[in-house]
Backbone as a printed PyTorch tensor [residue, N CA C, xyz], in Angstrom:
tensor([[[  0.8100,  -1.2190,   0.0000],
         [  0.0000,   0.0000,   0.0000],
         [  0.8450,   1.2710,   0.0000]],

        [[  2.1260,   1.1520,   0.4050],
         [  3.0000,   2.3220,   0.4680],
         [  4.1520,   2.1910,  -0.5140]],

        [[  4.6160,   3.3310,  -0.9610],
         [  5.8230,   3.4120,  -1.7620],
         [  6.6490,   4.5480,  -1.1840]],

        [[  7.9200,   4.2790,  -0.9200],
         [  8.8470,   5.3060,  -0.4590],
         [  9.8820,   5.4900,  -1.5520]],

        [[ 10.1590,   6.7430,  -1.9100],
         [ 11.1190,   7.0190,  -2.9720],
         [ 11.9770,   8.2210,  -2.6010]],

        [[ 13.2350,   8.1900,  -3.0300],
         [ 14.1840,   9.2570,  -2.7450],
         [ 14.1200,  10.2980,  -3.8530]],

        [[ 13.5100,  11.4520,  -3.5510],
         [ 13.3580,  12.5270,  -4.5280],
         [ 14.6670,  13.3090,  -4.6480]],

        [[ 15.1740,  13.4850,  -5.8760],
         [ 16.3450,  14.3500,  -6.0290],
         [ 15.9340,  15.8170,  -5.9710]],

        [[ 16.8960,  16.6950,  -5.6780],
         [ 16.5800,  18.1220,  -5.6850],
         [ 16.3470,  18.5580,  -7.1220]],

        [[ 15.5530,  19.6180,  -7.2870],
         [ 15.3370,  20.1850,  -8.6070],
         [ 14.1210,  19.6700,  -9.3430]],

        [[ 13.4050,  18.7230,  -8.7660],
         [ 12.1800,  18.2260,  -9.3970],
         [ 11.0340,  18.4320,  -8.4190]],

        [[  9.9100,  18.9920,  -8.8830],
         [  8.7900,  19.1970,  -7.9590],
         [  8.1200,  17.8660,  -7.5950]],

        [[  7.5780,  17.7920,  -6.3960],
         [  6.8710,  16.5890,  -5.9610],
         [  5.5480,  16.4690,  -6.7170]],

        [[  4.8310,  17.5860,  -6.8530],
         [  3.4960,  17.6110,  -7.4700],
         [  3.5360,  18.2410,  -8.8530]],

        [[  2.4210,  18.1210,  -9.5480],
         [  2.2610,  18.7910, -10.8300],
         [  2.3840,  20.2990, -10.6380]],

        [[  2.8830,  20.9810, -11.6560],
         [  2.9870,  22.4360, -11.6290],
         [  2.0180,  22.9990, -12.6760]],

        [[  2.0110,  24.3060, -12.8230],
         [  1.1410,  24.9440, -13.8190],
         [  1.5760,  24.6120, -15.2390]],

        [[  2.8390,  24.2270, -15.3990],
         [  3.3680,  23.8590, -16.7120],
         [  3.1180,  22.3630, -16.9330]],

        [[  2.1690,  21.9880, -17.7900],
         [  1.8400,  20.5670, -17.9830],
         [  2.9810,  19.7480, -18.5840]],

        [[  3.9670,  20.4080, -19.1900],
         [  5.0970,  19.7000, -19.7930],
         [  6.2030,  19.3970, -18.7740]],

        [[  6.1470,  20.0550, -17.6210],
         [  7.1900,  19.8610, -16.6100],
         [  6.9220,  18.5750, -15.8270]],

        [[  7.9000,  17.6770, -15.8320],
         [  7.7540,  16.4240, -15.1080],
         [  7.7670,  16.6800, -13.6070]],

        [[  6.9090,  15.9690, -12.8980],
         [  6.9370,  16.0050, -11.4420],
         [  7.2220,  14.5970, -10.9490]],

        [[  7.7070,  14.5050,  -9.7270],
         [  8.1690,  13.2400,  -9.1550],
         [  7.0420,  12.2130,  -9.0520]],

        [[  5.8630,  12.6460,  -8.6470],
         [  4.7400,  11.7250,  -8.4790],
         [  4.3610,  11.0790,  -9.8120]],

        [[  4.1660,  11.9000, -10.8610],
         [  3.7760,  11.3540, -12.1680],
         [  4.8920,  10.5100, -12.7780]],

        [[  6.1430,  10.9210, -12.5440],
         [  7.2840,  10.1370, -13.0360],
         [  7.2300,   8.7180, -12.4710]],

        [[  7.0360,   8.5960, -11.1590],
         [  6.9730,   7.2710, -10.5340],
         [  5.7480,   6.4880, -10.9910]],

        [[  4.6400,   7.1850, -11.1290],
         [  3.4060,   6.5160, -11.5500],
         [  3.5810,   5.9020, -12.9440]],

        [[  4.2040,   6.6570, -13.8360],
         [  4.4430,   6.1380, -15.1870],
         [  5.5000,   5.0370, -15.1880]],

        [[  6.5910,   5.2510, -14.4600],
         [  7.6970,   4.2880, -14.4440],
         [  7.2490,   2.9180, -13.9580]],

        [[  6.3930,   2.8910, -12.9350],
         [  5.9540,   1.6210, -12.3520],
         [  4.5380,   1.2330, -12.7740]],

        [[  3.9960,   1.9200, -13.7720],
         [  2.6550,   1.6220, -14.3140],
         [  1.6090,   1.4720, -13.2100]],

        [[  1.5420,   2.4790, -12.3530],
         [  0.6060,   2.4460, -11.2330],
         [ -0.6830,   3.1760, -11.6070]],

        [[ -1.8040,   2.5380, -11.3730],
         [ -3.0970,   3.1510, -11.6800],
         [ -3.3950,   4.3150, -10.7380]],

        [[ -2.8730,   4.2390,  -9.5180],
         [ -3.1400,   5.2680,  -8.5080],
         [ -1.8580,   5.5080,  -7.7260]],

        [[ -1.5390,   6.7750,  -7.4960],
         [ -0.4010,   7.1310,  -6.6560],
         [ -0.6720,   8.5000,  -6.0550]],

        [[ -0.7900,   8.5410,  -4.7540],
         [ -1.0700,   9.7900,  -4.0460],
         [  0.1270,  10.1770,  -3.1810]],

        [[  0.5830,  11.4060,  -3.3190],
         [  1.6800,  11.9120,  -2.5100],
         [  1.1810,  12.1600,  -1.0940]],

        [[  1.8920,  11.6300,  -0.1180],
         [  1.4770,  11.7730,   1.2800],
         [  2.2110,  12.9410,   1.9350]],

        [[  3.4980,  13.0820,   1.6820],
         [  4.2480,  14.2290,   2.1890],
         [  4.9240,  14.9180,   1.0180]],

        [[  5.3970,  16.1190,   1.2330],
         [  6.0600,  16.8160,   0.1370],
         [  7.3840,  17.3850,   0.6140]],

        [[  8.2470,  17.6560,  -0.3310],
         [  9.5170,  18.3170,  -0.0750],
         [  9.6270,  19.4850,  -1.0460]],

        [[ 10.3290,  20.5160,  -0.6450],
         [ 10.5370,  21.6690,  -1.5080],
         [ 11.2970,  21.2620,  -2.7660]],

        [[ 11.1590,  22.0480,  -3.8030],
         [ 11.7990,  21.8070,  -5.0870],
         [ 13.3050,  21.5550,  -4.9290]],

        [[ 13.9670,  22.3670,  -4.1430],
         [ 15.4180,  22.2640,  -3.9800],
         [ 15.8640,  21.2820,  -2.9230]],

        [[ 14.9490,  20.5050,  -2.3730],
         [ 15.2630,  19.5640,  -1.2970],
         [ 15.2110,  18.1370,  -1.8180]],

        [[ 16.2030,  17.3420,  -1.4170],
         [ 16.1770,  15.9190,  -1.7390],
         [ 15.7660,  15.1640,  -0.4820]],

        [[ 15.2310,  13.9710,  -0.6620],
         [ 14.8700,  13.1610,   0.4900],
         [ 13.7240,  12.2140,   0.1960]],

        [[ 13.2930,  11.5330,   1.2310],
         [ 12.2800,  10.4850,   1.1060],
         [ 10.8780,  11.0910,   1.0200]],

        [[ 10.1370,  10.6310,   0.0160],
         [  8.7380,  11.0120,  -0.1550],
         [  7.9100,   9.7350,  -0.0260]],

        [[  6.8070,   9.8540,   0.7030],
         [  5.9230,   8.7190,   0.9570],
         [  4.6910,   8.8310,   0.0620]],

        [[  4.3010,   7.7050,  -0.5440],
         [  3.1500,   7.6640,  -1.4450],
         [  2.1900,   6.5590,  -1.0170]],

        [[  0.9250,   6.7700,  -1.2810],
         [ -0.0960,   5.7450,  -1.0810],
         [ -0.4520,   5.1840,  -2.4480]],

        [[ -0.4890,   3.8450,  -2.5500],
         [ -0.8360,   3.1950,  -3.8160],
         [ -2.2670,   2.6670,  -3.8170]],

        [[ -2.9760,   2.8710,  -2.7060],
         [ -4.3340,   2.3340,  -2.5830],
         [ -5.2310,   3.3870,  -1.9360]],

        [[ -6.2030,   3.9440,  -2.6830],
         [ -7.0430,   5.0050,  -2.1170],
         [ -7.8380,   4.5830,  -0.8910]],

        [[ -8.1190,   3.3120,  -0.7340],
         [ -8.8770,   2.8550,   0.4370],
         [ -8.0350,   2.9140,   1.7150]],

        [[ -6.7200,   3.0950,   1.5630],
         [ -5.8200,   3.1390,   2.7190],
         [ -5.3620,   4.5600,   3.0730]],

        [[ -5.9060,   5.5830,   2.4100],
         [ -5.4360,   6.9540,   2.6090],
         [ -5.5730,   7.4390,   4.0470]],

        [[ -6.6470,   7.1020,   4.7220],
         [ -6.8200,   7.5330,   6.1210],
         [ -5.7410,   6.9150,   6.9980]],

        [[ -5.4630,   5.6280,   6.7930],
         [ -4.4120,   4.9440,   7.5480],
         [ -3.0460,   5.5670,   7.2640]],

        [[ -2.7560,   5.8140,   5.9830],
         [ -1.4700,   6.3790,   5.5710],
         [ -1.2840,   7.7770,   6.1590]],

        [[ -2.3300,   8.5970,   6.1280],
         [ -2.2520,   9.9390,   6.7090],
         [ -1.9860,   9.8670,   8.2100]],

        [[ -2.5960,   8.9090,   8.8860],
         [ -2.3750,   8.7340,  10.3280],
         [ -0.9270,   8.3280,  10.6010]],

        [[ -0.3550,   7.4950,   9.7480],
         [  1.0520,   7.1000,   9.9010],
         [  1.9670,   8.3190,   9.7980]],

        [[  1.7170,   9.1620,   8.8170],
         [  2.5430,  10.3560,   8.6480],
         [  2.3770,  11.2990,   9.8380]],

        [[  1.1580,  11.4450,  10.3060],
         [  0.8900,  12.3370,  11.4380],
         [  1.6440,  11.8680,  12.6850]],

        [[  1.7250,  10.5620,  12.8770],
         [  2.3670,  10.0030,  14.0680],
         [  3.8970,   9.9450,  13.9450]],

        [[  4.4160,  10.0450,  12.7330],
         [  5.8520,   9.9010,  12.4960],
         [  6.6340,  11.1210,  12.9810]],

        [[  7.8770,  10.8850,  13.3870],
         [  8.7930,  11.9850,  13.6790],
         [  9.4430,  12.3890,  12.3580]],

        [[  9.4240,  13.6760,  12.0740],
         [ 10.0060,  14.1760,  10.8270],
         [ 11.3440,  14.8240,  11.1510]],

        [[ 12.4300,  14.1820,  10.6910],
         [ 13.7740,  14.6680,  10.9760],
         [ 14.5010,  14.9660,   9.6690]],

        [[ 15.2500,  16.0580,   9.6760],
         [ 15.9630,  16.5170,   8.4950],
         [ 17.3900,  16.8640,   8.8830]],

        [[ 18.3080,  16.7740,   7.9260],
         [ 19.6690,  17.2500,   8.1460],
         [ 19.9600,  18.3600,   7.1500]],

        [[ 20.8710,  19.2460,   7.5220],
         [ 21.1720,  20.4020,   6.6770],
         [ 22.5840,  20.8730,   6.9600]],

        [[ 23.1070,  21.6730,   6.0510],
         [ 24.3640,  22.3930,   6.2590],
         [ 24.0040,  23.8690,   6.2460]],

        [[ 24.4000,  24.5640,   7.2980],
         [ 24.0650,  25.9860,   7.4130],
         [ 25.3180,  26.7880,   7.7190]],

        [[ 25.2160,  28.0960,   7.5280],
         [ 26.3630,  28.9720,   7.7440],
         [ 26.4240,  29.4590,   9.1820]],

        [[ 27.6410,  29.8010,   9.5940],
         [ 27.8560,  30.3870,  10.9140],
         [ 28.2570,  29.3800,  11.9740]],

        [[ 28.3720,  29.9070,  13.1810],
         [ 28.7130,  29.1110,  14.3600],
         [ 27.6760,  29.4180,  15.4330]],

        [[ 26.6380,  28.5890,  15.5540],
         [ 25.6200,  28.8660,  16.5690],
         [ 26.2020,  28.8170,  17.9720]],

        [[ 25.6310,  29.6240,  18.8460],
         [ 26.0680,  29.6510,  20.2460],
         [ 25.3440,  28.5890,  21.0580]],

        [[ 24.5570,  27.7770,  20.4030],
         [ 23.7860,  26.7240,  21.0460],
         [ 24.1300,  25.3870,  20.3900]],

        [[ 23.9500,  24.3110,  21.1250],
         [ 24.1140,  22.9780,  20.5430],
         [ 22.7470,  22.3340,  20.2970]],

        [[ 21.7580,  22.7490,  21.1030],
         [ 20.3710,  22.3260,  20.8960],
         [ 19.4780,  23.5180,  21.1880]],

        [[ 18.3820,  23.5770,  20.4500],
         [ 17.4800,  24.7250,  20.6180],
         [ 16.1060,  24.3880,  20.0400]],

        [[ 15.0600,  24.8350,  20.7160],
         [ 13.7060,  24.7360,  20.1890],
         [ 13.2520,  26.1470,  19.8580]],

        [[ 12.8070,  26.3240,  18.6360],
         [ 12.4100,  27.6540,  18.1700],
         [ 10.9320,  27.6440,  17.8000]],

        [[ 10.2100,  28.6430,  18.3240],
         [  8.7860,  28.8180,  18.0000],
         [  8.6290,  30.1610,  17.3020]],

        [[  8.1090,  30.1130,  16.0750],
         [  7.8670,  31.3370,  15.3160],
         [  6.4680,  31.2500,  14.7060]],

        [[  6.0300,  32.3460,  14.1040],
         [  4.7550,  32.3640,  13.3870],
         [  5.0250,  32.7310,  11.9310]],

        [[  4.4160,  31.9750,  11.0160],
         [  4.6470,  32.1620,   9.5920],
         [  3.3550,  32.4820,   8.8630]],

        [[  3.5020,  33.2850,   7.8380],
         [  2.3560,  33.6650,   7.0110],
         [  2.7670,  33.5600,   5.5490]],

        [[  1.8450,  33.0900,   4.6970],
         [  2.0990,  32.9940,   3.2580],
         [  2.3410,  34.3900,   2.6860]],

        [[  3.3370,  34.5080,   1.8150],
         [  3.6330,  35.7730,   1.1630],
         [  4.1770,  35.4850,  -0.2240]],

        [[  3.2950,  35.3260,  -1.1790],
         [  3.6130,  34.9710,  -2.5690],
         [  4.4370,  33.6840,  -2.5960]],

        [[  5.6490,  33.6890,  -3.1330],
         [  6.4130,  32.4550,  -3.2930],
         [  7.2010,  32.0610,  -2.0530]],

        [[  7.2680,  32.9350,  -1.0560],
         [  8.0110,  32.5880,   0.1450],
         [  7.1670,  32.8500,   1.3750]],

        [[  7.6400,  32.3860,   2.4840],
         [  6.9410,  32.5860,   3.7470],
         [  7.5040,  33.8320,   4.4190]],

        [[  6.6960,  34.4120,   5.2910],
         [  7.1050,  35.6200,   6.0030],
         [  6.9560,  35.3550,   7.4920]],

        [[  7.9690,  35.7270,   8.2550],
         [  7.9120,  35.6120,   9.7020],
         [  7.1000,  36.7880,  10.2330]],

        [[  6.1070,  36.5100,  11.0700],
         [  5.2480,  37.5620,  11.6110],
         [  5.2100,  37.4630,  13.1280]],

        [[  4.8870,  38.5790,  13.7810],
         [  4.8180,  38.6040,  15.2440],
         [  3.4090,  38.3530,  15.7620]],

        [[  2.4110,  38.5560,  14.9060],
         [  1.0360,  38.2340,  15.2830],
         [  0.3270,  37.6710,  14.0680]],

        [[ -0.6230,  36.8030,  14.3180],
         [ -1.2910,  36.1250,  13.2070],
         [ -0.4000,  35.0260,  12.6710]],

        [[ -0.7360,  34.5210,  11.5390],
         [  0.0550,  33.4470,  10.9510],
         [ -0.1240,  32.1420,  11.6990]],

        [[  0.6080,  31.1320,  11.2730],
         [  0.5390,  29.8180,  11.8890],
         [  1.8230,  29.5420,  12.6540]],

        [[  1.6810,  28.9410,  13.8310],
         [  2.8490,  28.6510,  14.6490],
         [  3.6770,  27.5330,  14.0160]],

        [[  4.9900,  27.7140,  14.0350],
         [  5.9340,  26.7170,  13.5380],
         [  6.9250,  26.4230,  14.6650]],

        [[  7.0090,  25.1620,  15.0580],
         [  7.9070,  24.7630,  16.1530],
         [  8.9000,  23.7470,  15.6090]],

        [[ 10.1900,  24.0380,  15.8320],
         [ 11.2610,  23.1750,  15.3390],
         [ 12.3030,  22.9690,  16.4270]],

        [[ 12.7540,  21.7150,  16.5960],
         [ 13.8880,  21.4050,  17.4710],
         [ 15.1310,  21.3180,  16.5860]],

        [[ 16.1690,  22.0690,  16.9480],
         [ 17.4190,  22.0530,  16.1980],
         [ 18.5350,  21.4620,  17.0530]],

        [[ 19.5010,  20.8530,  16.3810],
         [ 20.6690,  20.2960,  17.0620],
         [ 21.8770,  20.4350,  16.1450]],

        [[ 22.9990,  20.9010,  16.6970],
         [ 24.2470,  20.9530,  15.9500],
         [ 24.8480,  19.5490,  16.0080]],

        [[ 25.0860,  18.9600,  14.8420],
         [ 25.6270,  17.6000,  14.7760],
         [ 27.1350,  17.5940,  14.6030]],

        [[ 27.6600,  18.5790,  13.8700],
         [ 29.0940,  18.6580,  13.6320],
         [ 29.4350,  20.0790,  13.2220]],

        [[ 30.5850,  20.5640,  13.7250],
         [ 30.9710,  21.9380,  13.4080],
         [ 32.4750,  22.0250,  13.2760]],

        [[ 32.9280,  22.7240,  12.2490],
         [ 34.3470,  23.0030,  12.0690],
         [ 34.5410,  24.5020,  12.0470]],

        [[ 35.7440,  24.9370,  11.7930],
         [ 36.0490,  26.3680,  11.7860],
         [ 35.8960,  27.0010,  10.4060]],

        [[ 35.1560,  26.3740,   9.5180],
         [ 34.9800,  26.8950,   8.1570],
         [ 33.7880,  27.8350,   8.0510]],

        [[ 33.1000,  28.1010,   9.1480],
         [ 31.9290,  28.9630,   9.0900],
         [ 30.6680,  28.2260,   8.6750]],

        [[ 30.7070,  26.8970,   8.7370],
         [ 29.5550,  26.0660,   8.3960],
         [ 29.3380,  25.0380,   9.4950]],

        [[ 28.1120,  24.5430,   9.5950],
         [ 27.8610,  23.4370,  10.5260],
         [ 26.8210,  22.4900,   9.9550]],

        [[ 26.9100,  21.2510,  10.3750],
         [ 25.9360,  20.2310,  10.0230],
         [ 24.9260,  20.1860,  11.1500]],

        [[ 23.6620,  20.2860,  10.7980],
         [ 22.6330,  20.3160,  11.8310],
         [ 21.5060,  19.3470,  11.5480]],

        [[ 20.7290,  19.1230,  12.5800],
         [ 19.5370,  18.3030,  12.4660],
         [ 18.3350,  19.1170,  12.8990]],

        [[ 17.2150,  18.8630,  12.2750],
         [ 15.9760,  19.5500,  12.6290],
         [ 14.8750,  18.5030,  12.7620]],

        [[ 14.0830,  18.6400,  13.8200],
         [ 12.9170,  17.7810,  14.0010],
         [ 11.6920,  18.6740,  14.0720]],

        [[ 10.7360,  18.4010,  13.1950],
         [  9.5290,  19.2180,  13.1360],
         [  8.5230,  18.7920,  14.1870]],

        [[  7.9950,  19.7760,  14.9060],
         [  6.8490,  19.5500,  15.7790],
         [  5.5970,  19.8840,  14.9760]],

        [[  5.6710,  20.9680,  14.2240],
         [  4.6190,  21.3430,  13.2790],
         [  5.2020,  21.1760,  11.8790]],

        [[  4.3940,  21.2170,  10.8880],
         [  4.8780,  21.0890,   9.5140],
         [  4.3850,  22.2380,   8.6720]],

        [[  5.1490,  23.2970,   8.5920],
         [  4.7830,  24.4720,   7.8070],
         [  5.7050,  24.5920,   6.5960]],

        [[  5.1970,  25.2290,   5.5930],
         [  5.9720,  25.4640,   4.3700],
         [  7.2340,  26.2670,   4.6840]],

        [[  8.3780,  25.7660,   4.2600],
         [  9.6870,  26.4100,   4.4160],
         [ 10.0810,  26.6080,   5.8850]],

        [[  9.4770,  25.8790,   6.7840],
         [  9.6610,  26.0900,   8.2290],
         [ 11.1290,  26.0620,   8.6630]],

        [[ 11.8620,  25.0530,   8.2760],
         [ 13.2610,  24.9340,   8.6930],
         [ 14.0840,  26.0460,   8.0660]],

        [[ 13.8720,  26.2820,   6.7900],
         [ 14.6630,  27.2640,   6.0550],
         [ 14.5070,  28.6710,   6.6340]],

        [[ 13.2720,  29.1070,   6.8530],
         [ 13.0630,  30.4760,   7.3270],
         [ 13.4720,  30.6180,   8.7940]],

        [[ 13.2820,  29.5660,   9.5850],
         [ 13.6730,  29.6520,  10.9970],
         [ 15.1850,  29.7870,  11.1260]],

        [[ 15.9250,  28.9740,  10.3900],
         [ 17.3890,  29.0780,  10.4530],
         [ 17.8770,  30.4320,   9.9510]],

        [[ 17.2740,  30.9460,   8.8820],
         [ 17.6580,  32.2720,   8.3860],
         [ 17.3810,  33.3310,   9.4480]],

        [[ 16.2470,  33.2200,  10.1240],
         [ 15.8910,  34.1480,  11.2050],
         [ 16.9130,  34.0960,  12.3420]],

        [[ 17.4530,  32.9130,  12.6020],
         [ 18.4590,  32.7530,  13.6630],
         [ 19.8450,  33.2090,  13.2100]],

        [[ 19.9700,  33.5980,  11.9450],
         [ 21.2570,  34.0530,  11.4300],
         [ 22.1130,  32.9380,  10.8690]],

        [[ 21.5020,  31.7860,  10.5840],
         [ 22.2310,  30.6340,  10.0730],
         [ 21.5130,  30.0280,   8.8700]],

        [[ 21.4760,  30.7570,   7.7350],
         [ 20.7490,  30.2340,   6.5710],
         [ 21.3650,  28.9370,   6.0530]],

        [[ 20.5100,  28.1150,   5.4760],
         [ 20.9710,  26.8660,   4.8750],
         [ 21.8290,  27.1900,   3.6640]],

        [[ 22.9180,  26.4910,   3.5460],
         [ 23.8630,  26.6890,   2.4530],
         [ 23.1660,  26.4830,   1.1060]],

        [[ 23.2680,  27.4840,   0.2350],
         [ 22.7040,  27.3890,  -1.0960],
         [ 21.2140,  27.6710,  -1.1980]],

        [[ 20.6040,  28.1440,  -0.1320],
         [ 19.1640,  28.4300,  -0.1750],
         [ 18.9280,  29.7430,  -0.9240]],

        [[ 18.2780,  29.6900,  -2.1010],
         [ 18.1060,  30.9030,  -2.8870],
         [ 17.0390,  31.8570,  -2.3470]],

        [[ 16.1140,  31.3690,  -1.5120],
         [ 15.0530,  32.2370,  -1.0010],
         [ 15.4180,  32.9310,   0.3110]],

        [[ 15.9910,  32.2040,   1.2420],
         [ 16.2410,  32.7380,   2.5690],
         [ 17.7250,  32.8510,   2.9100]],

        [[ 18.5720,  32.3610,   2.0150],
         [ 20.0100,  32.3830,   2.2750],
         [ 20.7120,  33.4390,   1.4720]],

        [[ 21.9790,  33.1830,   1.2330],
         [ 22.7820,  34.1120,   0.4280],
         [ 23.4660,  33.3700,  -0.6860]]])
């Protein structure tokens, strides 16, 4: 009932407005001749990682419950030298065209646990993030707000 696949960066998970642009879901559906394939979680265009799919529409409620109960952990490389080794950050985010905007009132709460996994003197560190909530661009905008943008992030980094 489930399919897990490693999405490369640079390909959208879902269909876009351009019908000629391949998306990861349709690519897998065609490659494996699947009559039904529903994306359960998504990753940003520039993010690689595991995407979960449901192959049976009668199991969608079960599959959604599995994702809801799962711990979502990510790794990243970010700039700077944080003064913390672990930190929980709570911010509020609001949709703003193609990117998210950090707001002080309104918006949706985004809670992320961060941990420094490895750090050298090159001005970069390897970190881990665990989502408590799941908001669009949550990790990226939170790290940028903390002064540690993800390396190569074109929206929130440098």
